[in-house]
C-alpha positions as CSV (number, residue, x, y, z in Angstrom):
1,M,-5.4,160.3,-76.2
2,I,-3.8,157.8,-73.8
3,K,-6.5,155.3,-74.6
4,S,-6.0,155.6,-78.3
5,F,-2.3,155.2,-77.9
6,R,-2.8,152.0,-75.9
7,N,-5.0,150.7,-78.7
8,A,-2.2,151.3,-81.1
9,L,0.5,149.4,-79.1
10,P,0.0,146.1,-80.9
11,L,0.6,147.8,-84.2
12,L,3.7,149.6,-82.7
13,F,5.3,146.3,-81.7
14,V,4.6,144.9,-85.1
15,A,6.3,147.9,-86.7
16,A,9.3,147.6,-84.4
17,F,9.5,143.9,-85.1
18,M,9.3,144.4,-88.9
19,A,12.1,147.0,-88.7
20,G,14.3,144.5,-86.9
21,C,13.7,141.2,-88.8
22,Q,16.0,139.5,-91.3
23,T,15.9,140.4,-94.9
24,T,16.5,138.4,-98.1
25,D,19.0,139.6,-100.7
26,P,16.9,139.6,-103.9
27,Y,20.0,138.7,-106.0
28,T,21.5,135.9,-103.9
29,G,18.6,134.7,-101.8
30,E,20.8,135.1,-98.7
31,Q,19.1,135.7,-95.4
32,K,20.9,138.5,-93.6
33,T,20.4,140.9,-90.7
34,Q,21.5,144.3,-91.7
35,N,22.4,147.3,-89.6
36,T,18.9,148.6,-90.4
37,A,17.6,145.7,-88.4
38,K,19.9,146.4,-85.5
39,Y,18.7,149.9,-84.9
40,G,15.5,150.2,-86.8
41,G,13.3,148.4,-84.3
42,L,14.4,150.5,-81.4
43,G,14.0,153.7,-83.5
44,A,10.5,152.6,-84.6
45,L,9.4,152.1,-81.0
46,A,10.9,155.3,-79.7
47,G,9.3,157.2,-82.6
48,A,6.0,155.5,-81.9
49,V,6.0,156.6,-78.2
50,I,6.8,160.2,-79.1
51,G,4.2,160.2,-81.9
52,G,1.6,158.6,-79.7
53,I,1.9,161.1,-77.0
54,A,1.7,163.9,-79.5
55,D,-1.1,162.7,-81.7
56,G,-2.7,159.5,-80.5
57,S,-2.6,156.2,-82.5
58,E,-2.2,157.9,-85.9
59,G,0.8,159.9,-84.6
60,A,2.2,156.7,-83.1
61,L,2.2,154.9,-86.4
62,K,3.8,157.9,-88.2
63,G,6.4,158.2,-85.4
64,A,7.2,154.5,-85.8
65,A,7.9,154.9,-89.5
66,I,10.1,158.0,-89.0
67,G,11.8,156.7,-86.0
68,G,12.6,153.4,-87.6
69,A,14.4,155.1,-90.5
70,A,16.2,157.5,-88.2
71,G,17.2,154.8,-85.8
72,A,18.7,152.7,-88.6
73,G,21.2,155.5,-89.3
74,Y,24.1,154.7,-91.6
75,G,22.9,151.1,-92.0
76,Y,19.7,152.3,-93.6
77,Y,21.7,154.6,-95.9
78,T,24.0,151.7,-96.8
79,D,21.0,149.5,-97.5
80,R,19.6,152.0,-100.0
81,Q,23.0,152.5,-101.7
82,E,23.6,148.8,-102.0
83,T,20.2,148.2,-103.6
84,K,20.8,151.0,-106.1
85,L,24.3,149.7,-107.0
86,R,22.9,146.2,-107.6
87,Q,20.2,147.6,-109.8
88,E,22.7,149.7,-111.8
89,L,25.4,147.0,-112.2
90,Q,23.4,143.9,-112.7
91,G,24.7,142.0,-115.7
92,T,27.9,144.2,-116.1
93,G,30.4,141.7,-114.6
94,V,31.0,144.0,-111.5
95,Q,30.4,142.2,-108.2
96,V,28.8,144.0,-105.3
97,S,29.5,142.7,-101.8
98,R,28.9,144.0,-98.3
99,Q,30.4,143.6,-94.9
100,G,28.7,145.6,-92.2
101,D,28.5,149.3,-93.3
102,N,31.2,148.7,-96.0
103,L,30.4,148.1,-99.7
104,K,32.9,146.7,-102.1
105,L,32.7,146.7,-106.0
106,I,35.0,144.1,-107.6
107,M,35.9,144.8,-111.2
108,P,37.8,142.1,-113.1
109,S,40.6,143.5,-115.2
110,N,39.4,141.6,-118.3
111,I,36.3,143.9,-118.5
112,T,38.1,147.1,-117.5
113,F,41.6,147.0,-119.0
114,D,43.5,145.3,-121.9
115,S,46.4,143.1,-120.9
116,S,49.3,145.0,-119.2
117,Q,47.5,148.3,-119.9
118,A,46.2,151.0,-117.5
119,D,43.8,152.7,-120.0
120,I,40.2,151.9,-119.3
121,K,38.4,150.0,-122.1
122,S,36.0,152.3,-123.9
123,S,33.3,149.6,-123.5
124,F,33.6,150.0,-119.7
125,Y,33.0,153.7,-119.5
126,P,29.2,153.4,-119.3
127,V,29.6,150.9,-116.4
128,L,31.8,153.3,-114.5
129,G,29.4,156.1,-115.4
130,S,26.7,154.1,-113.6
131,V,28.9,153.7,-110.5
132,A,29.6,157.5,-110.6
133,K,25.8,158.1,-110.8
134,V,25.2,156.2,-107.6
135,L,28.2,157.7,-105.8
136,N,26.9,161.2,-106.6
137,E,23.5,160.3,-105.3
138,F,24.9,158.7,-102.1
139,D,27.8,161.0,-101.2
140,K,28.3,160.3,-97.5
141,N,31.1,157.8,-97.8
142,L,34.7,157.6,-98.9
143,V,35.7,156.0,-102.2
144,E,38.9,153.9,-101.9
145,V,40.1,152.5,-105.3
146,R,42.6,149.7,-105.1
147,G,44.3,148.1,-108.1
148,Y,45.6,144.5,-107.9
149,T,47.6,142.2,-110.2
150,D,48.4,138.5,-110.2
151,S,51.8,137.2,-109.0
152,T,53.5,137.0,-112.3
153,G,55.9,139.8,-113.4
154,G,57.2,140.7,-110.0
155,P,56.7,143.9,-107.9
156,T,58.7,146.1,-110.2
157,I,56.1,145.7,-112.9
158,N,53.0,144.9,-110.8
159,N,53.1,147.7,-108.2
160,P,53.1,150.6,-110.6
161,L,50.6,148.9,-113.0
162,S,48.2,148.3,-110.2
163,Y,48.4,151.9,-109.0
164,S,48.0,153.2,-112.6
165,R,44.9,151.2,-113.1
166,A,43.4,152.4,-109.8
167,E,44.4,155.9,-110.7
168,S,42.6,155.6,-114.1
169,V,39.4,154.6,-112.4
170,G,39.7,157.4,-109.8
171,K,40.3,160.0,-112.5
172,Y,37.3,158.9,-114.5
173,L,35.1,159.0,-111.4
174,K,36.3,162.6,-110.7
175,A,35.5,163.5,-114.4
176,Q,32.0,162.3,-113.7
177,K,31.7,164.8,-110.8
178,V,32.4,162.5,-107.9
179,R,34.1,164.8,-105.4
180,A,37.8,164.5,-105.4
181,D,38.1,164.8,-101.7
182,R,36.2,161.5,-101.3
183,I,38.5,159.5,-103.6
184,K,41.8,157.8,-102.6
185,V,43.7,155.4,-104.9
186,F,46.1,152.6,-103.9
187,G,48.3,150.2,-105.9
188,M,48.3,146.9,-104.1
189,G,50.4,144.8,-106.5
190,S,49.8,141.1,-106.1
191,S,48.8,141.3,-102.4
192,N,45.5,140.0,-101.1
193,P,44.8,137.4,-103.8
194,I,41.2,136.2,-104.1
195,G,42.2,133.3,-106.5
196,D,44.9,130.7,-106.8
197,N,47.9,132.2,-108.6
198,A,49.0,128.7,-109.6
199,T,46.0,128.5,-112.1
200,K,45.0,130.6,-115.1
201,A,41.5,131.1,-113.7
202,G,42.9,132.2,-110.3
203,R,45.3,134.7,-111.8
204,A,42.5,136.2,-113.8
205,M,40.5,136.7,-110.6
206,N,43.4,138.4,-109.0
207,R,43.8,140.9,-111.8
208,R,41.2,143.4,-110.7
209,V,40.2,146.8,-109.4
210,E,38.2,147.1,-106.2
211,I,36.2,150.1,-105.0
212,D,35.6,150.2,-101.3
213,L,32.8,152.5,-100.0
214,V,33.5,153.1,-96.4
215,P,31.9,155.5,-93.8
216,D,33.3,159.0,-93.7
217,F,33.4,159.7,-89.9
218,N,34.2,163.3,-90.6
219,Q,30.8,163.9,-92.2
220,K,28.7,166.2,-90.1
């Protein structure tokens, strides 16, 4: 058994290396090292050792695969959720971005709401339905919905409008069976602009709803 495990060691290191290498985003071509890479290699090696002791070289390879996924932890979970969201939302106008274990969906108001209105456009319901579908499949994170406006109109108008738009999105997600205890809504007014409010194009970028998917550290 020890001999066969030794024979499998080169394959184990390959498995650990593959779990820890960089990946390419299929949509942007960006090279990035994800959290899966951070923990997956160590998990693969640990799983391989346990599996090798238990069942020789075949057990080592199986242990590497299982240990790699387990070692990746929440990063592996986020990888899968990100991939699914990109698949579901490709071509919809919704942007998917990621920073560490946090995912962000950016929804421009021109595709979600009519001007100065907080009622979701009927044409956007299927898109939010796709978001809800993924949120129900991956239910281990919190859903923070934030509404934003441009700088015109002043806070008296912008703050309640931004909250109402976020609330409309939150209510629709709840209607699609996303658990209410996961969802929080915020009206951000004209804060945190992502475009130049001095230009028409920049103001259009700032009028948006964002959904942040963040780890729920209370999950058991």
